[in-house]
C-alpha positions as CSV (number, residue, x, y, z in Angstrom):
1,X,85.7,34.6,94.3
2,X,89.0,34.1,96.6
3,X,91.4,32.7,93.7
4,X,90.3,35.9,91.8
5,X,91.4,38.0,93.8
6,X,94.5,36.9,94.9
7,X,96.0,36.7,91.6
8,X,94.4,40.6,90.6
9,X,97.1,42.4,92.5
10,X,99.9,40.2,90.3
11,X,98.0,41.5,86.7
12,X,96.5,45.0,86.8
13,X,99.0,48.1,86.8
14,X,99.2,51.8,86.9
15,X,101.8,53.8,85.7
16,X,105.1,54.0,83.7
17,X,109.0,54.4,85.4
18,X,111.1,57.0,85.3
19,X,112.1,58.9,81.8
20,X,115.5,58.8,83.2
21,X,115.8,55.1,83.2
22,X,118.9,53.7,81.5
23,X,117.1,50.8,79.2
24,X,113.6,51.2,78.0
25,X,111.2,47.9,77.0
26,X,108.7,48.6,74.8
27,X,107.6,44.7,75.0
28,X,109.1,41.9,76.8
29,X,108.7,39.7,80.0
30,X,109.4,39.9,83.9
31,X,109.9,37.1,85.6
32,X,109.5,36.2,89.2
33,X,108.9,33.4,91.4
34,X,105.9,33.2,94.0
35,X,103.2,30.7,95.8
36,X,99.5,30.1,94.8
37,X,97.5,28.6,97.5
38,X,100.9,27.3,99.2
39,X,102.4,25.9,96.1
40,X,105.6,27.3,94.6
41,X,104.9,28.9,91.3
42,X,107.2,30.4,88.4
43,X,105.6,33.6,86.7
44,X,106.1,35.2,83.4
45,X,104.8,38.5,83.2
46,X,104.4,39.6,79.5
47,X,104.0,43.3,78.5
48,X,103.5,45.5,75.9
49,X,102.3,49.0,75.8
50,X,98.4,48.0,75.9
51,X,98.6,44.6,77.3
52,X,99.6,42.5,79.8
53,X,99.8,38.4,80.0
54,X,100.8,37.2,83.2
55,X,101.9,33.3,83.1
56,X,101.8,31.4,86.4
57,X,102.7,27.8,86.3
58,X,102.5,25.4,89.7
59,X,102.7,21.9,89.0
60,X,100.9,20.6,85.9
61,X,98.9,23.4,86.3
62,X,98.8,26.9,84.3
63,X,97.0,29.9,85.1
64,X,97.2,32.8,82.6
65,X,95.6,36.4,83.3
66,X,94.9,38.9,80.9
67,X,94.4,42.6,81.0
68,X,94.7,45.9,79.5
69,X,96.5,49.0,80.4
70,X,93.2,51.1,80.6
71,X,91.7,48.4,83.0
72,X,88.8,47.6,80.9
73,X,89.7,44.0,80.3
74,X,90.2,41.5,82.7
75,X,90.2,37.6,82.2
76,X,91.4,34.7,83.9
77,X,92.1,31.6,82.1
78,X,92.5,28.2,84.2
79,X,94.2,25.3,82.9
80,X,94.6,22.7,85.0
81,X,94.5,19.2,84.1
82,X,93.9,17.4,87.2
83,X,90.4,18.8,87.6
84,X,90.3,18.6,83.6
85,X,89.5,22.2,83.7
86,X,89.7,24.6,80.7
87,X,88.3,28.0,81.3
88,X,88.2,31.2,80.7
89,X,86.5,33.8,83.2
90,X,85.8,37.4,82.2
91,X,85.2,39.9,84.6
92,X,83.0,42.2,84.5
93,X,83.8,46.6,84.7
94,X,81.8,46.2,88.5
95,X,84.4,43.4,89.2
96,X,87.4,45.2,87.9
97,X,86.6,48.3,90.0
98,X,86.2,46.4,93.3
99,X,89.3,44.7,92.9
100,X,91.1,47.9,91.9
101,X,89.8,49.5,94.8
102,X,91.1,47.1,97.6
103,X,94.2,47.6,96.7
104,X,96.6,49.8,99.1
105,X,97.7,53.4,99.3
106,X,100.8,54.4,100.0
107,X,102.9,57.9,100.4
108,X,106.9,57.2,99.7
109,X,110.0,58.2,101.5
110,X,112.9,57.8,99.5
111,X,116.6,56.4,101.5
112,X,120.2,56.6,100.5
113,X,120.4,52.8,101.0
114,X,121.4,51.2,97.7
115,X,122.2,47.4,96.8
116,X,122.2,44.7,93.8
117,X,119.3,42.7,93.5
118,X,119.1,40.0,90.6
119,X,121.9,42.2,88.6
120,X,119.8,45.3,88.9
121,X,121.2,48.4,90.9
122,X,118.3,49.3,93.5
123,X,117.7,51.9,96.0
124,X,115.2,51.6,99.0
125,X,112.1,53.6,99.4
126,X,109.7,53.3,102.5
127,X,106.2,52.7,101.4
128,X,104.0,53.7,104.2
129,X,99.8,52.2,103.6
130,X,97.7,55.2,104.7
131,X,95.2,53.8,106.6
132,X,97.4,51.0,108.6
133,X,100.3,53.3,108.8
134,X,102.4,49.7,108.2
135,X,105.5,50.5,106.4
136,X,107.2,48.6,103.9
137,X,110.6,48.5,102.1
138,X,110.7,48.7,98.5
139,X,113.7,48.2,96.5
140,X,113.1,50.2,93.0
141,X,115.4,50.3,90.0
142,X,116.1,53.0,87.5
143,X,118.4,50.5,85.2
144,X,115.2,49.5,83.3
145,X,112.0,51.1,82.2
146,X,108.8,49.2,80.7
147,X,105.4,50.3,80.1
148,X,102.6,51.2,82.5
149,X,101.3,47.4,82.0
150,X,104.6,45.8,83.6
151,X,104.2,46.4,87.3
152,X,101.9,46.6,90.2
153,X,100.0,49.5,90.7
154,X,99.7,50.4,94.3
155,X,103.3,51.5,93.6
156,X,102.2,54.4,91.4
157,X,104.9,57.3,91.9
158,X,107.5,55.5,93.8
159,X,110.0,56.7,91.3
160,X,111.3,53.4,89.5
161,X,110.8,49.5,88.9
162,X,110.2,47.6,92.1
163,X,112.7,45.1,92.0
164,X,112.0,43.8,95.5
165,X,108.8,44.1,97.0
166,X,105.6,43.5,99.2
167,X,102.4,42.4,96.9
168,X,99.1,42.5,98.5
169,X,96.7,39.7,97.5
170,X,92.9,39.5,99.1
171,X,94.6,41.2,102.5
172,X,97.6,38.7,102.5
173,X,101.3,40.0,101.7
174,X,103.7,38.1,99.6
175,X,107.5,39.0,99.0
176,X,108.4,39.3,95.5
177,X,111.6,39.3,94.2
178,X,112.2,39.9,90.2
179,X,114.7,37.9,89.0
180,X,114.8,39.0,85.1
181,X,113.6,41.7,82.6
182,X,114.3,40.8,79.0
183,X,113.0,42.0,75.2
184,X,111.8,37.9,75.1
185,X,108.6,38.0,72.8
186,X,105.8,36.6,73.8
187,X,104.6,33.3,72.4
188,X,101.9,33.4,69.7
189,X,98.4,33.6,70.8
190,X,99.7,34.6,74.5
191,X,97.5,37.6,74.6
192,X,94.5,35.7,73.5
193,X,91.9,33.0,74.9
194,X,92.6,29.6,73.7
195,X,89.4,28.4,71.3
196,X,89.2,25.5,73.1
197,X,88.3,27.0,76.3
198,X,84.8,27.8,78.0
199,X,83.8,31.4,78.5
200,X,82.6,31.7,81.6
201,X,81.7,34.3,84.2
202,X,83.8,35.0,86.9
203,X,80.8,34.1,89.2
204,X,81.0,31.0,87.8
205,X,84.1,29.6,88.8
206,X,83.2,29.6,92.4
207,X,84.6,30.0,95.7
């Protein structure tokens, strides 16, 4: 499913940040803006040590993506009023494995360049993809530390929390700039599937 592939990269994560970071969060929310199918979307990624819940709001619609630090659970929850849709699609282990296998593989070259982004002290790291040899500028910070659930898996080992970077979604690229990291608590029920949503397989959502 194309939409599933497009949002997988937002949700799964693989590594924690450097222990030298200044402020450590055990629970909180990462906020940023992106696009979903060409529409501007606001994203709040709630995290705790064992789970993450990404809430994407675009127009009247809302998508929630649930996953675990162990990558043994993934659910895509669609609340699209214009389509009268309230569905929760749960991925199989094979679907999770397939999605993760599509991630790029990088090597990293730190630079001496620095700048402030969204109030974070950042330094530039050049990430080079193993197969394409294409390079990307990734601005990371060590001002904060968050659990493994809080940032993209393909930047494992980059040495800090990515604040400005390129995200990869089904072969397409999107520029992301984190606007804030706070210790805001997730609203009740954030990490669960609402009772009034139909539980379906990913394949049931169509293309």
